[in-house]
C-alpha positions in Angstrom: 51.2 48.3 94.8 50.8 44.7 95.8 52.0 43.3 99.1 54.7 41.2 97.4 56.1 44.3 95.7 56.4 46.1 99.1 58.2 43.2 100.7 60.6 43.0 97.8 61.5 46.7 97.9 62.0 46.5 101.7 64.3 43.5 101.2 66.3 45.3 98.5 66.7 48.5 100.7 67.9 46.4 103.6 70.4 44.6 101.5 71.7 47.9 100.1 72.0 49.3 103.7 73.9 46.2 104.7 76.3 46.4 101.8 76.9 50.1 102.5 77.6 49.4 106.2 80.0 46.6 105.3 81.8 48.8 102.8 82.1 51.6 105.5 83.4 49.0 108.0 86.0 47.7 105.6 87.1 51.2 104.7 87.6 52.1 108.3 89.5 48.9 108.9 91.8 49.6 105.9 92.3 53.2 107.1 93.2 51.8 110.6 95.6 49.2 109.1 97.1 51.9 106.9 97.7 54.0 109.9 99.2 51.1 111.8 101.6 50.4 108.8 102.9 53.9 108.8 104.1 53.6 112.4 106.3 50.6 111.7 110.0 51.6 112.1 112.0 51.7 108.9 115.8 51.8 109.4 118.3 52.5 106.6 122.1 52.0 106.9 124.3 54.2 104.8 126.6 52.9 103.3 125.3 49.3 103.1 128.9 48.1 102.8 131.9 50.4 103.8 134.9 49.9 101.5 138.3 50.7 102.9 139.9 50.1 99.5 143.6 49.2 99.6 145.3 49.9 103.0 149.0 49.5 103.6 150.2 48.4 107.0 147.0 49.4 109.0 147.0 49.4 112.8 143.3 50.3 113.4 140.6 50.5 110.7 137.6 52.8 111.2 134.3 52.6 109.2 131.6 55.3 109.7 127.9 54.5 109.1 124.7 56.4 109.5 121.5 54.6 110.7 118.4 56.6 109.9 114.9 56.0 111.2 112.2 56.7 108.6 109.4 55.3 110.7 107.2 56.9 113.3 108.5 55.1 116.4 111.8 55.4 118.2 114.2 52.5 118.0 116.7 51.7 120.8 119.9 49.7 120.3 120.1 46.8 122.8 123.4 45.1 122.1 126.1 44.4 119.4 127.5 41.1 118.2 130.8 41.3 116.3 131.7 38.7 113.7 135.2 38.5 115.3 136.9 39.6 118.5 138.9 42.2 116.6 137.0 45.4 117.1 134.2 47.4 118.6 131.1 49.5 117.7 130.5 53.0 119.0 127.2 54.9 118.8 126.7 58.7 119.0 123.5 57.8 121.1 121.8 54.6 122.1 118.5 55.3 120.3 117.3 56.8 117.0 114.1 58.9 117.1 111.5 59.0 114.3 112.9 61.0 111.4 116.4 61.1 113.0 119.7 59.4 112.5 122.6 58.1 114.5 126.3 58.0 113.7 128.0 54.6 114.2 131.7 53.9 114.1 133.0 50.4 113.5 136.6 49.9 114.6 138.6 46.8 113.7 142.2 45.7 114.4 143.3 43.5 111.5 146.3 42.2 113.4 148.6 40.3 111.0 145.9 39.8 108.3 146.9 40.2 104.7 144.9 40.4 101.5 141.1 40.6 101.4 139.7 41.6 104.7 136.1 42.0 106.0 134.4 42.5 109.3 130.8 42.7 110.3 128.7 43.5 113.3 125.0 42.7 114.2 123.2 45.6 115.9 120.2 44.3 117.8 117.3 46.6 118.4 114.1 46.7 120.4 112.0 46.7 117.2 110.1 43.5 116.5 109.9 44.5 112.9 113.6 45.2 112.4 115.4 43.3 115.3 118.8 43.2 113.7 120.8 45.7 111.5 124.1 44.5 110.0 127.1 46.7 109.5 129.8 45.4 107.0 133.2 46.8 106.0 135.6 45.3 103.5 139.0 46.2 102.1 142.4 44.8 100.9 145.3 44.9 103.4 148.8 45.1 102.0 152.0 44.5 104.1 155.3 46.2 103.2 157.2 44.1 105.7 157.2 40.6 104.3 159.2 39.2 107.2 155.9 39.0 109.1 154.1 35.7 108.4 151.2 36.1 105.9 148.0 35.1 107.7 145.6 33.2 105.4 142.8 32.9 107.9 140.8 29.8 108.9 140.7 26.8 106.6 138.5 23.6 107.1 140.6 20.5 107.8 141.3 18.1 104.9 140.2 20.8 102.4 142.0 22.5 99.5 143.4 26.0 100.1 143.2 28.8 97.4 144.2 32.3 98.2 145.6 35.5 96.6 148.6 36.8 98.3 149.3 40.6 98.0 152.6 42.3 98.8 153.2 46.1 98.7 155.1 47.5 95.7 157.9 50.0 96.5 157.2 52.0 93.4 155.6 51.9 90.0 158.8 50.7 88.4 159.3 47.7 90.7 158.6 44.3 89.3 158.2 40.8 90.7 160.6 38.6 88.8 159.9 35.1 90.1 158.2 33.1 92.9 159.6 29.8 94.0 158.1 27.3 96.5 160.3 26.4 99.4 157.8 24.1 101.0 155.5 22.1 101.1 156.0 20.4 97.8 152.3 20.4 96.9 152.1 24.2 97.2 151.6 25.9 93.8 152.3 29.6 93.2 151.5 31.7 90.2 152.3 35.4 89.6 149.3 37.5 88.7 149.2 40.9 87.0 150.1 43.5 89.6 148.1 46.6 90.6 149.6 50.1 91.2 149.8 49.4 94.9 150.8 45.7 95.2 152.1 42.5 93.7 149.7 39.6 93.4 150.5 35.9 93.7 147.9 33.1 93.5 148.6 30.1 95.8 146.9 26.7 95.9 147.2 23.5 98.0 145.1 20.4 97.4 144.9 19.4 101.1 145.9 21.4 104.2 145.8 18.3 106.4 144.3 17.9 109.8 145.9 20.9 111.5 145.9 22.7 113.8 148.1 24.8 111.5 149.2 24.8 107.9 152.5 26.5 106.9 154.2 27.3 103.7 157.1 29.4 102.4 157.7 31.3 99.2 160.9 32.7 97.8 160.4 36.0 96.0 162.7 37.8 93.7 161.9 41.4 92.8 163.7 44.4 91.4 163.4 46.3 94.7 166.7 46.6 96.4 165.1 45.9 99.8 164.2 42.4 98.8 165.9 41.0 95.8 165.7 37.6 97.3 163.2 37.4 100.1 161.2 34.7 101.9 157.5 35.0 102.7 156.0 32.7 105.3 152.4 31.6 104.8 150.2 30.5 107.7 146.6 29.2 108.0 144.6 28.0 111.0 143.2 24.6 110.3 140.0 23.7 112.1 137.8 20.6 111.9 134.5 21.1 110.1 132.6 18.9 112.6 132.3 19.1 116.4 132.6 15.5 117.7 134.4 13.6 120.5 137.6 12.1 119.0 138.1 10.2 122.2 135.0 8.7 123.9 135.3 7.1 127.3 132.2 5.1 128.3 133.4 4.2 131.9 132.3 1.0 133.5 129.6 -0.6 131.3 127.2 -3.5 131.0 125.2 -4.8 128.1 122.6 -2.4 126.9 124.3 0.8 128.2 123.9 3.6 125.7 125.8 6.8 125.3 124.4 9.5 122.9 126.9 11.7 121.1 126.1 14.8 119.1 128.0 15.4 115.8 127.4 18.9 114.5 128.9 21.4 112.1 131.2 23.9 113.8 129.5 27.3 114.0 132.3 29.0 111.9 131.4 26.7 108.9 127.6 26.7 109.1 127.1 29.7 106.8 128.8 28.2 103.8 127.7 24.6 104.2 124.2 24.9 102.8 121.5 22.5 104.1 123.0 19.6 106.0 121.0 16.4 105.6 121.3 14.3 108.8 120.0 11.2 106.9 123.3 11.2 104.9 125.3 10.3 108.1 126.3 6.7 108.4 128.5 4.3 110.3 131.2 2.8 108.2 133.0 0.6 110.8 132.7 -0.2 114.4 134.0 -2.9 116.9 131.8 -5.9 117.7 131.4 -5.0 121.3 129.3 -1.9 120.5 126.5 -1.0 118.1 126.6 2.6 116.8 123.7 4.1 114.9 122.4 7.6 114.2 119.2 7.8 116.3 117.8 11.3 115.6 118.4 14.6 113.8 119.9 17.6 115.4 120.2 21.2 114.2 123.3 21.2 111.8 124.0 17.5 112.5 122.8 14.3 114.0 123.0 12.3 117.3 125.0 9.1 117.3 123.8 6.4 119.8 126.6 4.1 121.0 125.2 0.9 122.6 127.2 -1.8 124.5 126.4 -5.3 123.1 126.5 -8.6 125.0 129.8 -9.3 123.2 131.5 -6.9 125.6 130.5 -9.1 128.6 132.9 -11.8 127.2 135.8 -9.5 128.1 134.9 -9.1 131.8 137.6 -7.7 133.9 139.3 -5.9 130.9 139.6 -2.4 129.4 138.3 -2.6 125.9 139.0 -0.2 123.0 137.8 0.2 119.5 137.3 2.8 116.7 134.1 4.0 115.1 134.4 5.4 111.6 131.5 7.8 110.6 130.5 9.0 107.2 129.3 12.6 107.2 127.1 14.5 104.7 128.8 16.3 101.8 129.7 19.9 102.7 132.2 22.2 100.9 132.1 19.7 98.1 133.6 16.8 100.1 132.5 14.0 102.4 134.5 13.5 105.6 135.1 10.3 107.6 135.4 10.9 111.3 137.2 8.6 113.6 136.1 8.2 117.2 138.2 6.1 119.6 136.0 4.4 122.2 137.2 3.1 125.5 135.3 1.2 128.2 135.8 -0.8 131.3 134.0 -4.2 131.6 133.8 -5.1 135.3 134.6 -8.6 136.3 131.8 -10.9 137.4 133.3 -11.2 140.8 133.2 -7.4 141.1 129.5 -7.2 140.6 128.5 -10.0 143.0 126.5 -8.9 146.1 128.6 -9.0 149.2 127.5 -11.6 151.8 125.8 -10.3 154.9 127.9 -10.3 158.0 
């Protein structure tokens, strides 16, 4: 055997040993990672959505859930964040061990709510892999006492309102004969096919106004002796979509002074607004003694910079006032125009002179 053949065989054997060592190393790493993946907590909520069904005149609603831990590490519950101030969450214990489960009760007070009703709670854990578990319960609430105002929930300002109103039936033979609108004149009401438990009426309004409350009234006629001719009050809470200062006082100003004002979506509307584009904001109108512009983007909005111009100095010794009209991005299918009233005091020239030394 030649010297070159020996060198070649030695090189091949060393390469094979290296490949074998690399393979063993990778295999050990994969086994280690597989072992690590098995200890990651896995939480399961049952049911995913609790359904109360149709509930007549409820005072307190209860939904029972089971949270099971299919991982190999215990999970501790840290805190609970409710979607409303209408209820509470109770645990059978504050942690769920590996292979174990915990009973959770979600309690909710619907108050005067009618129609479709839902409540949710975020359960925060100490697990970095599953930091939040969401509990959700839904149902339909029917009121037999129609003298209580029918609560339609929160509605964005200057938006259309569409809801389904439900009223308990007194029996399978009862029928809703007619629905008339008492007020407002733009309220529309249509009778829908009833269910075994309740009557259904669809209502619609093109614009609920600027709030803080919208009200309407329906006149119902049914075959039930208890309300052959009855009135049903409708109420909704009207909230502005945007958080912004409707009245902005700049104080005593001089040319070049700048106030920065955030304009952001209210938290209650962020989930249904989609992606807000701050570049779609704009200033439609402003007085000549200030210059308003959107200077930078914010989370769910933008920052409006209001700068005092030299024109304001021509009104020394006066209190000046003006209005800024802002164009907002399109959310909920519409584009709002916000009006901000701006006040400022322009000191007199004499007031800003240096006092003579005694």
